MIVEXMI-198516 format. One record per residue (C-alpha): x, y, z. Coordinates in Angstrom, 1 decimal, decimal comma. Layout:
       X       Y       Z
       X       Y       Z
...
***
This chain:
       X       Y       Z
    65,6    89,6   -41,3
    62,0    90,8   -42,7
    59,8    92,9   -40,8
    57,0    90,3   -41,4
    58,9    87,6   -39,5
    59,8    89,5   -36,5
    56,2    90,3   -35,6
    55,2    86,8   -36,3
    57,8    85,7   -33,4
    56,5    88,6   -31,1
    52,8    87,5   -31,2
    54,0    83,7   -31,1
    55,9    84,6   -28,2
    53,0    86,7   -26,3
    50,7    83,6   -27,0
    52,9    81,4   -25,1
    53,2    83,4   -22,4
    49,4    84,1   -21,7
    48,8    79,8   -22,5
    51,7    79,6   -19,8
    49,6    81,7   -17,1
    46,4    80,4   -18,1
    47,9    76,6   -17,3
    49,2    77,5   -13,9
    45,8    79,6   -13,1
    44,2    76,5   -13,2
    45,9    74,2   -11,4
    46,0    76,3    -8,5
    41,9    76,7    -8,7
    41,8    72,7    -9,3
    44,3    72,1    -6,3
    41,9    74,9    -4,0
    38,9    73,1    -4,9
    39,7    69,4    -4,5
    41,3    70,3    -0,9
    38,0    72,3     0,0
    35,7    69,4    -1,4
    37,4    66,3     0,8
    35,9    67,3     4,1
    32,6    67,3     3,0
    33,0    63,9     0,9
    34,4    62,4     4,2
    31,6    63,4     6,3
    28,9    62,2     3,5
    30,9    58,6     4,0
    31,0    58,7     7,6
    27,0    59,2     8,1
    26,5    56,1     5,2
    28,6    53,8     7,8
    26,9    55,2    10,6
    23,2    54,6     9,2
    24,0    51,0     8,4
    25,5    50,1    11,5
    22,1    52,0    12,9
    20,3    49,5    10,5
    22,1    46,3    11,9
    21,1    46,9    15,5
    18,0    47,5    15,0
    17,4    44,1    12,8
    19,4    43,0    15,9
    17,0    44,0    18,4
    13,8    43,1    16,4
    14,8    39,2    16,1
    15,0    38,5    19,6
    11,6    40,0    19,7
    10,0    37,7    17,0
    11,2    34,7    18,8
     9,8    35,6    22,0
     6,3    36,1    20,2
     6,6    32,6    18,3
     7,4    31,2    21,4
     4,3    32,3    23,8
     1,7    31,6    20,9
     3,0    28,0    20,6
     2,9    27,8    24,4
    -0,6    30,2    24,5
    -1,9    27,2    21,6
    -0,5    24,2    23,4
    -2,1    25,6    26,4
    -5,7    25,8    25,0
    -5,4    22,2    23,4
    -4,3    20,6    27,2
    -7,9    22,4    28,2
   -10,2    20,9    25,5
    -8,6    17,4    26,1
    -9,1    17,5    29,6
   -12,4    18,6    28,9
   -13,4    15,9    26,5
   -11,7    13,5    29,7
   -14,1    14,6    32,1
   -17,3    14,7    29,9
   -16,8    10,8    29,4
   -16,0     9,9    32,9
   -18,7     8,9    35,2
   -18,7    11,2    38,4
   -17,7     9,0    41,6
   -19,4     9,8    44,7
   -16,9     8,8    47,0
   -14,3    10,7    46,3
   -15,1    14,8    47,8
   -12,1    16,5    45,9
   -13,6    16,2    42,4
   -16,2    18,2    44,0
   -14,1    21,0    45,1
   -12,2    21,3    42,2
   -13,1    24,1    39,3
   -14,4    22,2    36,0
   -11,6    22,3    33,3
   -14,3    23,7    30,8
   -14,4    27,0    32,9
   -10,5    27,8    32,9
   -11,1    27,2    28,6
   -13,7    30,2    28,7
   -12,1    32,1    31,4
    -8,9    32,1    29,6
    -7,6    36,0    29,2
    -8,2    38,1    25,8
    -4,4    38,3    24,9
    -4,2    34,3    25,0
    -6,6    34,7    22,2
    -4,8    37,0    20,6
    -2,0    35,1    20,6
    -3,3    31,7    19,3
    -5,0    33,6    16,1
    -1,3    34,8    15,9
    -0,2    31,7    15,8
    -3,1    30,4    13,7
    -1,8    32,9    11,0
     2,4    32,5    11,8
     3,8    29,6     9,5
     4,3    27,1    12,1
     0,5    25,9    11,4
     0,8    26,1     7,7
     3,6    24,1     7,8
     1,7    21,2     9,9
    -1,0    21,2     7,4
     1,1    19,4     5,1
     1,4    16,7     7,6
    -2,2    15,3     7,5
    -2,0    14,5     3,9
     1,0    12,5     4,1
    -0,8     9,2     5,9
    -3,2     9,2     3,5
    -0,4     9,1     0,5
     1,5     6,1     2,6
    -1,9     4,0     2,7
    -0,9     0,8     1,0
    -3,4    -0,5    -1,4
    -3,1    -4,3    -2,2
    -4,5    -4,9    -5,8
    -5,0    -7,8    -7,7
    -2,9    -8,9   -10,7
    -5,8    -7,8   -12,8
    -6,0    -4,1   -11,6
    -9,0    -5,1    -8,5
    -8,5    -4,3    -4,9
    -7,7    -7,4    -3,5
    -9,8    -8,3    -0,6
    -8,6    -7,3     3,2
    -5,9    -9,8     4,4
    -5,2   -11,3     0,9
    -2,2   -10,3    -0,9
    -2,0   -10,4    -4,7
    -1,4   -13,9    -6,3
     2,8   -14,5    -6,6
     4,6   -15,4    -9,3
     1,8   -13,1   -11,9
     3,3   -10,8   -14,2
     2,0    -7,3   -15,1
    -0,4    -7,3   -17,8
     1,7    -5,5   -20,4
     4,1    -8,3   -20,3
     1,4   -11,5   -20,8
     0,6    -9,9   -24,0
     1,0   -13,8   -25,5
     0,2   -15,9   -22,4
    -2,8   -17,6   -21,3
    -4,8   -15,3   -18,9
    -6,7   -16,7   -15,8
   -10,5   -15,9   -16,0
   -10,9   -15,7   -19,5
   -11,7   -19,0   -21,5
    -9,0   -19,4   -24,4
   -10,4   -20,2   -27,8
   -10,8   -23,6   -28,4
    -8,6   -25,4   -31,4
   -10,2   -28,7   -32,8
    -7,7   -31,8   -34,1
    -8,7   -34,1   -36,4
   -11,1   -37,0   -34,9
   -12,2   -35,0   -32,0
   -15,1   -33,6   -33,6
   -18,4   -35,6   -34,1
   -19,8   -34,8   -36,9
   -24,0   -34,8   -37,3
   -26,1   -36,0   -40,2
   -28,9   -33,5   -41,4
   -32,0   -34,2   -43,3
   -32,9   -30,7   -45,8
   -36,0   -31,1   -48,1
   -35,8   -28,8   -50,8
   -39,4   -28,5   -51,7
   -39,8   -24,4   -52,5
   -36,8   -23,6   -51,1
   -34,9   -21,0   -52,9
   -31,9   -22,2   -54,7
   -29,2   -19,4   -53,5
   -30,6   -19,2   -49,8
   -30,3   -23,2   -49,6
   -26,9   -23,2   -51,0
   -25,1   -20,6   -48,8
   -26,8   -22,2   -45,8
   -25,4   -25,8   -46,6
   -22,0   -24,1   -47,2
   -22,1   -23,1   -43,8
   -23,2   -26,2   -42,5
   -20,7   -28,4   -44,0
   -17,7   -26,2   -42,9
   -18,7   -26,0   -39,5
   -18,9   -21,9   -38,7
   -21,6   -22,9   -36,8
   -20,0   -24,4   -34,0
   -18,4   -22,4   -31,6
   -15,5   -24,8   -32,0
   -14,9   -24,3   -35,8
   -11,4   -24,5   -37,0
   -10,9   -23,2   -40,5
    -8,3   -25,8   -41,6
    -9,8   -28,9   -40,3
   -12,9   -30,3   -41,9
   -15,1   -30,4   -38,7
   -18,7   -30,0   -40,4
   -21,5   -31,8   -40,8
   -23,2   -34,2   -43,6
   -26,1   -32,8   -45,4
   -28,9   -34,7   -46,9
   -31,0   -32,8   -49,9
   -33,9   -34,7   -51,3
   -36,3   -33,4   -54,1
   -33,7   -31,6   -55,7
   -35,9   -31,3   -58,7
   -38,3   -29,1   -57,0
   -36,1   -26,4   -55,9
   -36,8   -22,8   -56,8
   -35,4   -20,2   -58,5
   -36,8   -16,0   -58,2
   -37,9   -14,0   -60,7
   -36,8   -15,0   -64,4
   -33,4   -16,7   -63,2
   -35,2   -20,2   -64,6
   -34,7   -19,0   -68,2
   -32,5   -15,9   -68,4
   -30,1   -17,2   -65,8
   -26,8   -19,0   -67,6
   -24,2   -21,4   -66,5
   -21,0   -21,2   -68,6
   -18,4   -24,4   -69,0
   -15,3   -25,0   -71,1
   -14,0   -28,6   -72,1
   -10,2   -27,3   -72,7
   -10,2   -27,1   -76,5
   -10,6   -24,3   -78,8
   -14,5   -23,6   -79,2
   -15,5   -25,6   -76,5
   -17,5   -23,4   -74,5
   -20,6   -24,7   -73,1
   -23,8   -23,3   -71,5
   -26,6   -24,5   -69,8
   -30,0   -23,2   -68,4
   -31,6   -24,3   -65,0
   -34,6   -25,6   -67,0
   -32,3   -27,6   -69,5
   -30,5   -28,9   -66,6
   -33,1   -29,6   -64,1
   -34,3   -32,2   -66,7
   -31,2   -33,6   -67,1
   -29,4   -33,7   -64,0
   -31,2   -31,7   -60,7
   -29,0   -32,7   -58,6
   -26,0   -30,8   -60,4
   -27,7   -27,8   -60,1
   -27,9   -27,8   -56,3
   -24,3   -29,1   -55,9
   -22,8   -26,3   -58,1
   -24,6   -23,4   -56,2
   -23,0   -24,7   -53,3
   -19,9   -25,6   -54,4
   -19,5   -22,0   -55,8
   -19,8   -20,9   -52,2
   -17,0   -23,2   -50,8
   -12,9   -21,9   -50,6
   -11,3   -23,8   -53,5
    -8,5   -26,3   -52,4
    -8,0   -29,8   -51,3
   -10,3   -29,1   -48,1
   -13,0   -27,8   -49,6
   -13,4   -31,0   -52,0
   -13,4   -32,9   -49,3
   -16,1   -31,3   -47,3
   -18,2   -31,0   -50,8
   -18,0   -34,9   -50,8
   -19,7   -34,8   -47,4
   -23,3   -33,5   -49,5
   -25,5   -35,6   -50,7
   -28,4   -34,6   -52,8
   -31,2   -36,3   -54,2
   -33,8   -35,8   -57,2
   -36,7   -37,6   -55,6
   -37,9   -38,0   -51,6
   -36,1   -41,5   -50,7
   -32,4   -41,2   -49,7
   -30,4   -44,5   -48,4
   -28,9   -43,0   -45,7
   -31,8   -43,7   -43,0
   -29,3   -45,9   -40,6
   -27,6   -42,7   -39,7
   -30,8   -41,3   -38,8
   -30,2   -38,0   -39,9
   -31,6   -34,7   -37,8
   -34,2   -33,0   -39,8
   -33,8   -29,2   -40,7
   -36,6   -27,3   -41,3
   -34,8   -24,2   -43,4
   -38,3   -22,9   -44,6
   -39,6   -22,2   -40,9
   -35,9   -20,4   -40,0
   -36,7   -17,3   -42,4
   -40,0   -16,9   -44,5
   -37,7   -15,7   -47,1
   -36,2   -19,1   -48,1
   -39,2   -20,1   -49,3
   -40,4   -18,5   -52,9
***
């Protein structure tokens, strides 16, 4: 073997011996330290256990003391309440001269005033205690339990009367008849009584006259107006040739109509129509203010227009309707 290999072998052997010595020294020291520390740890654990036992004993000793304080406080409150009640009863009752015992007995009021200070202190403690706090919500319970009898529509029912049976809640009565409210009347054929009205068109504005006549023919002035029933009045108009037009409409206004053939458009002015057929002028204005359809044609048949002041409907005794007095703008 070479010299270098022998040197390395010697060095490794020395290192192995040194490591073994160190390990043995450490293990011995650790064992001694652990054996030294065990008594101290046992002492700490024992101290903790003793402290816990002391706390438990202290709590047990405190609890009965608190219970006894609560009992004394409640007893003091009850005694005070009894003395006050006795004082009220004695104040309300008249004195009886026949009995002498009542004179010898001390007044209950003096007993209430001559209570020891300890009882007062206990009563104050009882007011702060949770027993009195628990009694507060009991005063509000009767208010919540009060039964309020109501009528079917939400208003309070009078005393001694209960709500009407069989009446449903308002939310479920959307499409039913509500008592206490007037139902909207609807007419049927033959249930209306139409009137005959006479209007003098002398000096009245054409548009205002036509709008008022259309309203009367439809029956919209009545509370029983029904859109699909011909329940209006019969209107008689006299002096149609003297109806007025505002501004320059007499010359500038033009009415158009068509014959149905190619190039068959016709036009007419109020002046030309007044000369030929003044009744047609009012009839055109009223018909254009009515809805189109067979009902409107039947309503328009109840309009009687005459160019002069005479009419053949005296037997119907028509009622005179002064449209000019209704509004000053109705006259030109």
